[in-house]
N, C-alpha and C positions, 0 to 999 in steps of 0.2 A: 504493500499499499504505500503511495507516494505521499509525502508531506507537503507537496507543492500543488495548489489547486490548478486545474487545467485552464481555468478562465480567471480574470481579475476579480478581485474583492474590494467592494465599496467599504470604506471606513469613514463613518461620520464622527463629528467631534475630534478630528484628528489634531487639532491645535491645542486641546486640553492635555492635562498631565498624563492620563492614561493613554490617550490617543498618540501622544508622542512616544511613549513607551512601546506600544504595539506597532507603530510605524517602524521603529528601529529594530525591534526583535523579528518581525515578520518579514520585512524586506531583506534582513540578514540571511533568511532561509531561501531567499530567491522568489518570494511572492511579488506579484504584480498588484499593486495597490492603487485604487482610485480614491484619493483623500479629499475630504471636504470639511468645511467648518465655516461658521459666520465670521470668525476672527482669521486673520492672516496666519499662515503656517510660520512658525517662529525659527525653524531649523532649516537646514539644507534638504530639499526634497531628494530622497534616495534614488538612486538609479532603478529604472523599471517601474517608477511610480509617478503619479502626476497629482498636483493639487489644484482644486477649483474652489474658489470662495463662493459659498451658497448659504441661502437661508432655508431651513427646514420648512418654512411656511410656504415656500414656492414649489408646489407640486411638480410643475413642469420641469424645473431645474433638477429636481430629485429623479424624475423619471429619465432624463437624459443621462444623469451621472451613472445610474444603475444599468444602462444599456449594455448588454453583453457580460455582465457580472454574474459569477457563480454564487456569490454570498454577500450579504450585507452584515457587517459588524457595525451595530448601531450604538454608539456612545453619545451621540449628540443630544442636545437639549440642556435645560437648566439642571444643574447636578447637585444643588443644594436646596435647603428648605427656603422657599420665598413665597410672597403672597399669591393666592390663586391666579390673579389676573397675569402675573408673570410666567406662570407654569403653563397655562392652558394652551397658549400658541405652540411653542416648541415641543412640548412633552405630549400634548394630546393630539392636535391637528398636525403636528410635524410627524408623529408616529403613524398616523393614517397615510400619509404620503409615502413613507418607507415601506408600508405593507402593500400599498397599491403597486409600488415599483416592484416589490418582490413577487407579487402575483403575476405582473406582467412578464417578468423575466424568468419565472419559475425558480427563483433564487431562494435560498435558505437565509433566515434572519437569526442572527446571534444578538440577542437584546440584552444590554447592560441593565438588568433590573437591579434591585437593591435590597438589603436587609430591612430597609425602612417600609417596604410593603408589608412586613410582618413585625413591624417595630414594637407593638404593643403586646406581643408575646413575651412572657416572663423569662428571664434568664435561667430559672430553675427548671423550665420545660425542656423537653427532649423531642423537638418538633420535627415531623416528617415533611418532605417537600410538597405533599399534596394537602398541606394544612389550609385552614381558612385565612384569608388576608386579614391583617390587623394594622393598616397603615398608621403611622404616627404623624402625619402632616400632610400638606398638599403635594409635596414631592413624593412621599411614599404612595400617596393615593394615585399619582400619575403612573407610578411603576406597577402597581396592581392593575390599573387600567390597561396599561401595556401588555402585561402577561394575558389578560382577558381578550384583547384584541388579537393576540397571537393565536389564542386557542380558537377564536372564531374563524381566523383565517385558515387555520389548519383543518377544521371540520368542514368548512365551506368550500375552500379552494385548494386544499392539499399543500399550503405553504408550510414548510418544515420551520420549527423554531427551537432554539435553546435559549432559556432564561437563565442568565447567571445572576444570582442574588448576592452581589458583591458585599462583603463585609466592610473591611477598612483596607483598601488597596494602596498601599503607600511603601516608601522605601524602607521604613522601619516602624514598628509600633511605638506609641508615645504614652500610653497610659494603661491601666489595668484592664480596662474593657478590651483593648486590642490584643492583650494576651490570648483572648479567644477569637476575636473577630479578624485578626490581620490576615490579609492575603499578600504574599510577595509578588513582586512584578514578574518574577520567573514562573511562579505557579499560574498567574493569570495569563501569561503569554502561552504556556504549554496547554493550557485548558482551551484557549482560543483555537490553537491549531487542531485539536481534537473535535472541537465543535464544527469546524469547517470541513476537515477531511474525512470524518467518519461517514461511510456510504449512506446510511439511513439513520435518522434520529427522531422523526416523528415530531412531537411536541412535548418538551421535557424541561424540567428545571434542575438546576445544580446549585448547591450552597457554595458560596465563593469565599472560602477561607483556607488557609495553609494548614499543615499538620500540626495543630496546636493542641497540647494536652488539655488546656482550659476550655476548648471548644466542645462543650457537652450540650449546646443548645439545639443542634440540628442533626438529622439523620436521614436516611433513606431517600437519596436522590438518584440522579441518572448517571453519576460518574462512571459506574463500572460499564455500563453500555457505551459510553463514549471511550472507554479505554483510558481514563485519566485518573491520576492520583497525585495529590500535592506531595512535594518532597522537602519544602522548606518549613521552618517552625519558628514561633515567637518564643519558645521556651527558654532560650538563651537570654532573653530580657526580663525574665521573671523576677529576679532578685532586685532589680532596680525599678521595676514598674508596678510590682503587685500592691504597693501602697499608695500608688498615685490615683486617688479617687476623687470624685467631684464633690462629695458631701451632700449631694441632692438625692433624696430617697427616690424621687421619680426617676431620675436618670439612672440611678443604679439598679433599679428593679427590672427595667425592661431591656429587651434586645437593642432597641433603637437608641438607647442612651440620650444623649442631649437633646435630640429632635423631639423626644417624648415631652420633654420639660418645657419646650418653646410654647408660650402662651397657654400653659396648662392652668386651668382655673377652677378645678373641683376643689371644694372645701375639704373633703376627705379622699383618701386614697381610693382608687377604683377597686371593686371587687374583683377577684381572680376571674379570668375569662373561662367559662364553663362549656363554650360551644366547640372546643378544640377536638 
């Protein structure tokens, strides 16, 4: 099985932190990438790749960019918690344009979902990938919507999707929560490869975290079917980070951490969710 797709791969959000990481790692494997973002690409465009500045809200541009592509790695959109009106355009309408392009090109979508789509699950839970969504804000809500859109396009049009519920993808973990949720750039890149080159995936979800001993929150995803297993670990940071806590009981109770505490207005702590 080749690790190089036969046709180009469209990568949205290419100018962001994770987009730049994946551009470097995938192009180094010899992949042909069609890069796009609303912001200029800040690095040298690798050989075999091309960058086009585009807005996800422009469906015609997205259709053109996706022409001839085998898969769409969709990182684009608002990537942090923001007011609803800032989320709805790129994260809702923009995602529709991505799936319409995928439908036309018969391309697979690898959707950068988020732990914030299930952010109000408690850290004491051991949650399977087919759990109910419990988004912790408008950003998480948009990611839950994105997964639902992917399911609809799978059942109605046969568009394959992999939803990666990314925990904390960054160079190193920075607090106690990330001893569980951290995902190394190397593990993210290797997962993206498997998401694209695996012959058949259907419509599945994968928890996006490295091989961390503290990660007891999540289980039962599609990693084995994709032939992927993380190799990096946050465990080496345990001694320096296990005491780095927020002091906020809401933030420390839930998977979504600080996003759960944003504009949290309950007078008392919410009861445990019994619908899982």
